[in-house]
C-alpha positions, 0 to 999 in steps of 0.5 A: 500500500506504500505507493497508492496515494498521489501527490496533491497538485494544487491547494494541498488541503485536507479536503483534497486528501479526503477526496482521494482516499474516498475515491480509493475506497469507492474503487475498491483499492482500499478495502475493509480492514486495510491499514494505512501507512504511517503518518510520516509516509502518507504525508510524504506521498500526498506532499502535504503537511502532517497537520493537514493529513491529521485533519483529513484522517479525523474527517474520514473517521468522523464520517465512519470511513476510518477507525483508529485502533490504539497502538494499531494504526488507522484502518479502513472501516468495515462499511462497504458491502453491509447492504443487508442488515442483521434482521434481513440476513436472519430472514434470508437464512430462515427462508429457503426461497431466498437462496434461489433468489440470491442465485437468480440475482447473482446470475444477472449481475455477474453476467453484466460484471463479466461483460464489462470486465471483458470490455474494460480490464487493464493489463494489471487487472488481467495479471490479477486474474491470472494469479487467482486462476493459478491458485485456484488450479493449485487448490483443485490439484490438492483437492482442498474444497474449502480453499477452492470455495474461498478462491472461488469468491475471490475470483468473482470479487476480482471480475467485479473489480475488473468491470470498473463500475463502482455501484456494480462492484459494491452490489456484488460485494454485498452478495459475496458478504452473505457467503463469507458471513456464512448465511448460505452454509451449504455453499461447500456442499456443491463440492461434494457432488461427484464431478462438480469440482472439475466442472466448476474449475472449467467454468471459471477458466471459461470466464477467465478466457473470455475476459482475457480475450476481450469477448464481452458476449462470451464472458457474460454467457460463461458467467451466467452459465456458471450460476445456472450450473450452481443452481442445479448442483446445489439442488442436486446436493440438497436432494442427495442429502435429503435422500441420504438422511431419509435412507438412514432413518428408514434403515434405523426404523426397520432395523429397530422394528426387526429387533423388536419383533424378534424379542420374546 
């Protein structure tokens, strides 16, 4: 993070510093929990006095965008992505239709994000995606479904960033927040369905290829096909789980009945 801030060219006021940091938060460069450099280093990068920098950080903290931890420096506050309040998240957990609606919404938004990414991704964006795909393939080789699921979310985060649309970026972040907060606890179950891990990897590769190739229509289709497949895989996994649960109960009941029937 030592070189993300730019020299203030004109008035060198606290407002100029505030606006630059706000832009970095909106663009997803600064993310929740990121620690800012020390005061001396930041003042040097902005080319402002330390009193001006302090005023800017105080203003950001007053707006709830920064938090100062005693002995731990200044960090970006956890404000982006909190679209769903706790009561709403609890409602989503308790109503099964919400999971279907969630995937329906993601299909449209991720299709749009992939399309924009194919149009707008920079060479730096593509390098980031390349690195994520390499780690995803490595996790797949290790057969680590938990790591694969985590990188899965990271990949979709990155595609959203490559779209270079602030509203789309943070709308998608709010969706992925539901995953990271464990609202949909069954997200790992799809990796247990036979053959699913291989299919998911190939689908991520297809999205990646289309974005790298600058193919907006192909990227949109690949992203939407991916979510459609997830819908089917989750439904199958849920059915399989129910079938196994019912089979176990049926076996236990009949075994108990047989043993009871043999008693004198």
